[in-house]
C-alpha positions as CSV (number, residue, x, y, z in Angstrom):
1,X,89.0,158.2,110.5
2,X,86.7,156.0,112.6
3,X,88.3,152.9,111.3
4,X,91.7,154.2,112.4
5,X,90.6,154.8,116.0
6,X,88.8,151.4,116.0
7,X,92.1,149.8,114.9
8,X,94.0,151.6,117.6
9,X,91.4,150.6,120.3
10,X,91.7,147.0,119.1
11,X,95.4,147.0,119.4
12,X,95.4,148.6,122.8
13,X,92.8,146.0,124.0
14,X,95.2,143.3,122.7
15,X,98.1,144.7,124.6
16,X,96.0,144.9,127.8
17,X,94.9,141.3,127.6
18,X,98.5,140.2,126.7
19,X,99.9,142.0,129.8
20,X,97.2,140.5,132.0
21,X,97.7,137.0,130.8
22,X,101.4,137.3,131.1
23,X,101.1,138.6,134.6
24,X,98.8,135.8,135.7
25,X,101.2,133.2,134.2
26,X,104.2,134.7,135.8
27,X,102.4,135.0,139.1
28,X,101.6,131.3,139.0
29,X,105.1,130.5,138.0
30,X,106.5,132.5,140.8
31,X,104.3,130.7,143.3
32,X,105.4,127.3,142.0
33,X,109.1,128.3,142.1
34,X,108.8,129.5,145.7
35,X,106.9,126.4,146.8
36,X,109.8,123.9,146.4
37,X,113.4,124.7,147.5
38,X,113.8,127.7,149.7
39,X,116.5,130.4,149.4
40,X,117.6,130.6,145.8
41,X,114.1,129.8,144.6
42,X,112.7,132.4,146.9
43,X,114.8,135.1,145.3
44,X,113.9,133.9,141.8
45,X,110.2,133.6,142.8
46,X,110.2,137.2,144.2
47,X,111.8,138.4,140.9
48,X,109.2,136.6,138.8
49,X,106.4,138.1,141.0
50,X,107.9,141.5,140.6
51,X,107.8,141.1,136.8
52,X,104.2,139.9,137.1
53,X,103.4,143.1,139.1
54,X,105.0,145.2,136.4
55,X,102.8,143.5,133.8
56,X,99.7,144.1,135.9
57,X,100.7,147.7,136.5
58,X,101.4,148.2,132.7
59,X,98.0,146.8,131.8
60,X,96.4,149.2,134.3
61,X,98.2,152.2,132.9
62,X,97.4,151.2,129.3
63,X,93.7,150.8,130.1
64,X,93.7,154.1,131.9
65,X,95.4,155.8,128.9
66,X,92.8,154.2,126.6
67,X,90.0,155.6,128.7
68,X,91.5,159.1,128.7
69,X,92.1,158.9,125.0
70,X,88.5,157.9,124.3
71,X,87.3,160.7,126.6
72,X,89.5,163.2,124.7
73,X,88.4,162.0,121.3
74,X,84.7,162.2,122.3
75,X,85.4,165.8,123.3
76,X,86.9,166.6,119.9
77,X,83.8,165.3,118.0
């Protein structure tokens, strides 16, 4: 049973890091898009930054869920 929870924790950590890295890359891409031409690229850049924000928020929520799950599982032991 411990190996099962260790595997779940490893997968959740992988998801968190993937979301954070994707968010950083999209944030940098959004900044580069906005830096050149203005109007159309501004709209596209804002959209990319919004997607980056969603990834950061998703990583935060998954990490919060992980902490709550670990707290709950420690309570059951």
